[in-house]
C-alpha positions in Angstrom: -24.3 -12.6 -2.7 -21.5 -11.9 -0.7 -19.3 -8.9 -0.7 -17.0 -10.2 2.1 -13.2 -9.0 1.2 -10.5 -11.3 -0.1 -7.0 -9.2 1.6 -4.0 -10.8 -0.9 -0.6 -10.8 0.7 2.8 -12.2 -0.7 6.0 -13.3 0.8 8.6 -15.8 0.5 9.6 -16.2 4.3 12.7 -13.9 3.8 10.8 -11.3 6.3 11.7 -12.5 9.6 9.8 -10.9 11.5 6.7 -11.6 9.3 5.6 -7.7 9.2 4.1 -7.6 6.1 2.0 -11.4 6.9 1.2 -10.0 10.3 0.0 -6.5 9.3 -2.4 -8.3 6.9 -3.7 -10.8 9.3 -4.6 -7.4 12.3 -6.0 -6.4 8.5 -8.1 -9.7 7.8 -9.2 -10.0 11.3 -10.3 -6.5 12.2 -12.7 -6.6 8.8 -13.4 -10.0 8.9 -11.7 -10.1 5.9 -10.7 -13.2 3.4 -7.2 -14.2 3.8 -5.0 -15.2 0.8 -1.7 -15.8 1.2 0.9 -16.0 -2.0 4.2 -17.5 -2.0 5.9 -17.2 -5.8 9.1 -18.9 -6.2 11.4 -19.2 -9.3 14.8 -19.9 -10.0 16.1 -16.3 -10.7 14.9 -14.9 -7.2 15.7 -17.5 -5.5 19.8 -18.5 -6.1 21.9 -17.0 -3.6 25.4 -15.8 -5.1 27.9 -17.6 -3.4 31.6 -15.7 -1.3 33.5 -16.1 -4.5 30.5 -14.8 -6.8 29.6 -17.9 -8.4 26.0 -19.5 -7.9 24.2 -21.7 -6.2 22.0 -24.1 -7.7 19.0 -25.3 -6.4 16.2 -27.3 -8.5 12.9 -27.0 -8.1 11.9 -29.0 -5.7 13.7 -27.6 -3.3 12.3 -23.9 -3.8 9.0 -25.4 -3.6 9.9 -27.3 -0.6 11.2 -24.2 0.6 7.9 -22.1 -0.6 5.6 -24.5 1.2 7.2 -24.4 4.3 7.2 -20.2 4.1 3.1 -20.9 3.2 2.5 -23.1 6.2 4.0 -20.8 8.7 2.6 -17.9 7.3 -0.8 -19.5 7.3 -0.5 -21.4 10.7 0.3 -17.4 12.5 -2.5 -16.7 10.7 -4.6 -18.5 12.3 -3.1 -18.1 15.8 -3.9 -14.7 15.4 -7.8 -15.5 15.2 -8.3 -15.0 11.3 -9.8 -18.5 10.4 -10.2 -17.8 7.0 -7.3 -18.0 5.8 -5.6 -20.3 2.4 -2.0 -20.2 0.9 -1.1 -21.0 -2.3 2.3 -21.8 -3.7 3.5 -20.9 -7.6 5.8 -21.1 -9.9 6.5 -17.9 -11.4 7.0 -14.4 -11.6 5.6 -12.5 -8.3 5.2 -9.0 -10.1 3.0 -10.9 -12.4 1.3 -13.0 -9.9 0.8 -10.3 -7.3 -0.8 -7.9 -10.8 -3.2 -10.3 -11.7 -4.5 -10.8 -8.3 -4.6 -7.6 -7.8 -8.2 -7.6 -10.2 -10.0 -9.5 -7.5 -8.5 -8.8 -4.8 -9.8 -5.6 -2.1 -6.7 -5.3 -1.1 -3.0 -6.7 -2.0 -0.1 -6.2 0.6 3.8 -6.4 0.2 6.8 -5.8 1.5 9.1 -3.0 0.9 13.1 -2.0 1.0 14.6 -3.3 3.6 13.1 -6.4 3.9 15.9 -9.0 2.5 14.1 -11.4 0.2 10.9 -10.8 -0.9 10.8 -7.0 -0.6 14.3 -5.8 -1.0 14.8 -8.3 -4.3 12.1 -7.3 -5.7 12.3 -3.4 -4.7 12.2 -2.5 -8.7 9.7 -4.8 -9.5 7.4 -6.3 -7.0 7.2 -2.2 -4.6 7.0 -0.6 -8.4 5.5 -2.3 -10.7 2.5 -3.4 -8.3 1.3 0.1 -7.1 1.9 1.1 -10.4 -0.4 -1.0 -12.3 -2.4 -3.2 -9.7 -6.3 -2.8 -10.0 -6.5 -2.4 -5.9 -5.4 -0.7 -3.5 -2.1 -2.0 -2.1 -0.8 -1.8 0.8 3.4 -1.5 1.3 5.0 -2.6 4.3 8.5 -1.1 5.3 10.8 -3.0 7.6 9.5 -2.4 11.6 12.8 -0.9 13.5 11.5 -0.4 16.3 8.8 1.6 18.3 4.7 2.4 18.1 3.5 -0.9 16.0 2.0 -0.8 12.8 -1.3 -2.3 13.9 -3.6 -1.4 15.7 -4.3 1.4 12.9 -5.0 4.6 15.5 -3.5 7.4 13.5 -4.6 8.2 9.1 -2.8 10.6 6.6 -4.2 10.6 3.4 -2.9 13.2 0.7 -5.6 15.1 -1.4 -4.7 17.4 -4.4 -7.8 17.7 -6.2 -8.0 15.5 -8.4 -10.9 12.7 -8.8 -8.1 10.1 -8.2 -6.9 11.9 -4.5 -10.9 11.9 -4.2 -11.0 8.3 -4.2 -7.6 7.6 -2.0 -9.8 10.5 0.5 -13.0 8.1 0.7 -10.7 4.8 0.8 -9.1 6.7 3.7 -12.2 7.6 5.4 -13.3 4.3 4.8 -10.5 2.1 7.0 -10.5 5.1 9.7 -13.9 4.2 11.0 -12.8 0.6 9.7 -10.2 1.4 13.0 -11.7 3.8 14.5 -8.8 5.7 14.0 -7.8 9.7 13.8 -7.9 11.2 10.1 -6.2 13.9 8.5 -6.5 15.2 5.1 -3.1 17.1 4.1 -2.7 19.0 1.0 0.9 20.2 -0.4 1.6 23.9 -1.7 5.3 22.7 -3.0 6.0 27.3 -3.1 9.0 27.0 -2.3 10.4 24.4 -4.9 12.1 25.9 -7.6 11.2 22.8 -10.1 7.8 21.8 -8.0 4.5 21.9 -9.7 3.9 25.4 -9.4 7.3 26.5 -10.3 5.2 28.8 -12.4 3.6 30.8 -10.2 5.3 34.3 -9.5 7.2 35.7 -6.3 4.3 38.4 -6.2 1.4 35.9 -5.7 -0.9 36.0 -2.5 0.7 33.1 -1.2 -1.7 33.6 2.1 -4.9 33.6 -0.4 -3.4 30.0 -3.0 -3.6 28.3 0.8 -6.7 29.2 2.1 -8.6 28.3 -1.3 -6.6 25.3 -1.0 -8.3 25.1 2.2 -11.8 25.1 1.0 -11.4 23.1 -1.4 -9.9 20.3 1.1 -12.8 21.6 2.9 -15.0 20.2 0.3 -13.1 17.2 -0.8 -13.3 16.0 2.5 -17.5 17.1 3.7 -18.3 14.9 -0.1 -15.5 12.2 0.9 -17.4 11.4 4.4 -21.3 11.1 2.9 -23.2 12.6 6.2 -20.9 10.5 7.9 -19.9 11.3 11.8 -16.8 11.6 12.1 -13.9 14.5 12.7 -11.1 15.1 10.0 -8.4 17.2 10.6 -7.2 18.9 7.5 -4.6 20.7 6.5 -2.5 23.2 3.7 1.1 22.9 4.0 3.8 24.5 1.9 6.4 21.4 0.9 7.3 18.9 -1.7 4.0 16.5 -1.0 6.4 13.4 -0.7 8.3 14.7 1.6 5.8 16.3 3.5 4.4 12.5 3.8 7.7 11.0 5.3 7.7 13.0 7.6 4.0 12.4 8.5 5.5 8.6 8.8 6.9 9.0 12.1 3.8 9.7 14.2 0.9 8.4 11.8 0.1 4.9 11.0 -0.9 5.0 7.9 -0.4 6.7 4.9 -3.2 6.9 2.3 -2.7 8.2 -1.8 -3.6 8.3 -4.8 -2.7 7.1 -8.0 -2.6 8.8 -11.2 -1.0 8.5 -14.6 0.4 12.5 -14.1 1.2 15.5 -12.0 0.5 15.7 -7.9 0.2 12.6 -6.6 0.5 10.9 -9.5 3.8 11.5 -10.7 4.4 10.8 -7.3 3.5 7.1 -7.2 5.1 6.3 -11.2 8.1 8.4 -11.1 10.7 9.4 -8.7 8.8 10.5 -5.8 7.1 7.7 -5.3 10.3 6.2 -4.6 10.8 9.2 -2.3 7.6 7.9 -0.2 8.3 4.1 0.1 12.2 4.1 0.9 11.6 7.4 3.3 8.5 6.6 4.5 8.5 4.5 8.4 4.6 3.0 8.2 3.1 1.5 5.7 1.4 3.2 2.5 -1.6 3.3 0.9 -1.8 2.9 -3.0 -5.0 3.9 -4.2 -5.4 3.0 -7.7 -8.1 5.2 -9.9 -11.8 3.9 -9.7 -10.8 1.2 -6.7 -14.1 1.8 -4.9 -16.0 1.5 -8.1 -14.3 -1.6 -9.0 -14.5 -3.4 -5.5 -18.2 -2.8 -5.5 -18.5 -5.2 -8.8 -16.8 -7.5 -6.9 -19.1 -9.4 -4.8 -18.4 -12.5 -4.7 -15.0 -13.9 -3.1 -11.9 -13.1 -5.7 -10.3 -15.6 -7.9 -6.9 -15.3 -8.2 -4.5 -16.8 -11.2 -4.4 -20.0 -9.2 -8.0 -20.7 -9.4 -8.6 -20.8 -13.2 -8.1 -24.1 -14.7 
């Protein structure tokens, strides 16, 4: 039975630099994954406002023609980059819904974030928030590239660890990604002592912070060793005092990918479903991978190429 990955990437062509598609292409090339390109369109998201505040009208045929051209160019970019196992599909409908449905069978979904003036900017509240919080597989959110070191190849990764089962899943995924890219991996835990409304706000001022940090460091070592599962891989480990989202955002200026877990509440959980998640996604200078609970189990159970919404009769 085939265990080949399927990477689903959403685009509408408004990202003129093609950052999102190119990241997905590089990831597919690195792992030999099957790449699926989704171009979704609907009248609501493709109706630009006029100068006078009125709306320019576009019929369904025009929208579909534009979407098909976007799909053609994206697929051509993938093939030129060396990814032959690629297909594209143009669908009318809400991109958020289509991507969430597609995540049920995909191994990874790649989307954009605020600042790309289109698919990402238009849909930050819908796609960049709803998809990471509801998807069934890991989601990579790629920010607009503003210069400096390219996002790929990935040479440095950071994963946030908070001791939860969800962060353990994210840690295992980070180890897998680091091995795939032969990249340096750093695992970090944040202890927000100094934040008044933080998770540690209940901690009495007289607490021995050094001891707390030492205990967390022991837990971090155990989590990393378990995630490595005997792999011969060096993982840097840091326990830092500060807000998780802010610390990870700072890391994003020096690394190529940040990996965090997603769960319902607390720790890195609230991070991805509340205001902290928006802080990280809005401030990160590099792509962020958001790993849902038990995503490694779900992917293991999906042994055939993914059947996405457009495959259904």
